[in-house]
N, C-alpha and C positions, 0 to 999 in steps of 0.2 A: 257661830258656829259654822257658817258658811266658808269662812276664812281658814280654820282649821282644817274641814274638809279640802277645800282649795291646797293648802299645804300639804296634807297626804297625797293626795293625788299627785303635786307637782314633785314631790319625792320620790314617788313610786316610777314615775317618769324618767326622773334622773338615773335611777337606780337600774331601769332596763337599758335607757342608752347605754350606759358605762358597758352592759352586758354584750350590748350589740356593735359600736362604735369601738373600734380598735384604739384609737387615739384619745379616748377619755376614760379617765380609771378614777376609782375611789378607794382611799385607805381602808375606810372604815365603814359600817353601816350609818352610822350616826351622821357621818359627814353628808349623807344623802338628804338627811333632814334640815342639816343647815344650808345646804344649797336649794332645798326645796323653799325655806322660809325665804331666804335672799330674793328667789324669783318671785315668792307671792307677793312680798313688799314692794318691789320693782314693778309688777304688774298692778299693784294697786296705787303707787303713789308716782312715780318716774314716767311710766309708760304714756299716761296722757299726754304729758307736756312734751316729750319726744315724738309723738305722734304729732302732734301742731305744729313743732318746730319742723318736722322733716316731711310735711304736707306736700310741698311744691315738687320734692324728688318723688314722693310716692305718687304722685299724681302723673308726674312723666314717666315713672316705671311701670305702672299699673298696679302698684302696690307691693312689687317684690323687694323695694329697699329695705321694707320692712323685716324682710329675712336676712338682709344684712345687719341690721340693727340687733336682732335678736341673736345672731351668731356672732358678733362682737359684745354683746354683754355675757353670751355663755363663756365666750373665749377669757373677759374679763375675770369672771367670777373663778376661772380656772387659775389664775396668777394671784388671786387676793386670799383664798380659802386654802391655808393648809391642808393636804389631804385629797384634794380634789384637783386632778391636773389635766388639761387640754393641751394637748403636743402641737397643733397646727390650725391655721384658720379655719381649714378645711373639715377636720374634726370638729372643730365648735360651731362650724355651720350647718354641718348635718347632724351633729348633736342636739342642736336648736332645732332643726327641722323635726326631727325625731320625738323629742320632748313635747314638741308641739302637737303632733301627731296622737301620740298616746295621751295626752292629756285631754284632747277631744274625744277620743273614743271612750276613755273611762268614765267621761262625762255624761256621754251619752249611754253607756253602758247602766251606769248607776244613776241616771235620770236625775243629775244635779245638774241645775240652772244656776249659773252665778250672775 
């Protein structure tokens, strides 16, 4: 059940990010669900491995390199998923930050602890 809630929150975050960031767009509403599912799966399975591999760089940059990794993932999803487009890395970077912030706020508002 927590996975489904996390998926819905991430999908809503992606939808809101496309409304705010001009370089990020969706063709259909259900594409946000697909992007949210991809982000959920990435956060569950791949992100722990990436965090361990990039630990030295994260230590040197005081964790700011994680923002670059999130931006790269957001940009990659824009190239892989038809109907979800991210024009520039800057849009991907700020889109990933916005999705993270909205995700955090929605978890705090609805008291979801994952």
